[in-house]
N, C-alpha and C positions, 0 to 999 in steps of 0.2 A: 551189721546188716549190710551185705555187699550189693553190687549191681546186679549179679546174677539172681539173687533172691527177688528184687523188684521186677527183674525182666520176665520171670516165671509168674510172679503173683502181682502183676501191674494192676489186676482188677480190685484188689485191696485198697488202692489209693482213692478211686471215686467212691468205693463202698464206705470208707472211712470218713470222706468229706460229707458224704449224706448222712451219715449218723451223726456227726459232729454238728452239722448245720441243724438237722432235725431236733437234736436233744437240745440245742440251744432255743430253738423255735417253740418247741412245745412246753418248755419249762422257764420262760422268761421271768426273771425275778426271783428264781430259785437256784442259787449256785450250786448246791450240793448235788442235785441230779444232773445238773449240766456237767459238772466236773466227772462224775461217775460215767456218763454217757461218753465223754471224751477218753476216759481211762478203758472203756470196754472196746472202743474201736481201736485204740493203740494196742492193747494186748493181742488184737489178731496177727499183728506182724511178728509176735513171738511165740506163737503157738508151735510152730515147727522145731522149735529148740527143744522143748520138753513138752509131754502131754500134761504136766501139771499146771501148765498156763491155761488150760481148759478150766480146771478147778478154779483158779484165780478169777478167771473170768466169770464164771457161775456167781462166785461170791460177789463180784462187782455188780452184774447184773441184777442179782437177788436183793442187793442193798439199794439199788437204784429203785426197784419197785417199792421196797419195805420203807423208804423215806418219802415216798409219794410221788416219784416220777412219773411223768404221764406216758401214755401210748405213744410210740413213734417208731422210728427205724432202729432203734436199739434191738428191736426183735429180729432185724436181720443178722445180728452178730450171733445170735445162738446157734443156727445151724451152720453158719459159716466156721465157727470155731471147731465144732465137731467135724466137719468136712476137712478141714486143715489137718486135724489130729490123725483123723482116718487115712489120709493120704501119706501122712508122714511116718506113722509107727504101726506094730502090729496091733491086733485087736486086745491082746492082753495087757498091752501097755496103756491104750488109750481109754478102754471101757470103764475102769473104776473112776477116772477123771471125769467122765462124760455124765456117768450116773450121779456122782455127787455134785457136779455142776447142776444137773437137773434138779436135784433136791433143793439145792440152794435158791435157783430161781422159782422153783414151786413155792417154796417158803416166803420169798418176797412177794410173789404174786397173792398168795393167800394173806399175808399181812396186810397188805394195801387193800384187798377186797374186804377184809373184815373191817378195817378202819373206815372205808367209805361206803360200806355196806353194799358191796357189788360182788360178793362172792361167786356167784353164778357166772359173771363175765370172767373172774380171775380163773376159775376152774376150765372154761372153754379155751381161753387163752393158754392155759397150761396144756391142755390136751393138744391144741394145734401147734404149739411150739414142740411138744414132743413127737408129734407126727413128723414135722420137718427134720427134727433131729435124727430120727430113725432113717428117714430117707437119705439125709446127707451121710450118715454113717454106712448105710449099704452103698451107696455109690461110691464113697471114698475108700471103703473096705474092698469092694470088687476091683476098682481100678489099680489100687496099690498091690494087690494080690496077683494081678495078671501082668502088671508092669506095662500095660497098654494104654494108649491114650483112648478116649471114649469114640471108637469107630463101630461102624456096623459089624455085627457078627452073624447076620443072616446066613442060612445055607444058601450057596449059590451066588452070594454077593462078591464082586470083585472090585477091588479099588483101582482106579484109573491111575496110570503112571504117567 
């Protein structure tokens, strides 16, 4: 990872810090979910190398939930992984990994929901995460397709110089 990557994706550093601190905070005394939360945060730095990292991320996050990891900022990593993939690759390259990741995360949430008898909450969390992933995919795909930064495209709008 070079300096130009961190210059472009500087916002991943505070996000990773929040996810790591949050994973530690909500899972005190449970080293498995803490380690998985840290790995999920670190995987975000590798998504732009290959879209298959999103699938690995889904496996890590799904496992986090399956082993009993508590709710926390790990949810932030799900749409961010999708956004990074959508910004970096063509849809046909990242879509299979994002779909597979979604299935793995859903399975982890379902396993936790069944074990803790909170399936209804897990289903709502799956639905909400899916909506955020869809939004992140749409934003990332539209931006990467146009090659433009997110600026106003309203008719008659002129950018000041």
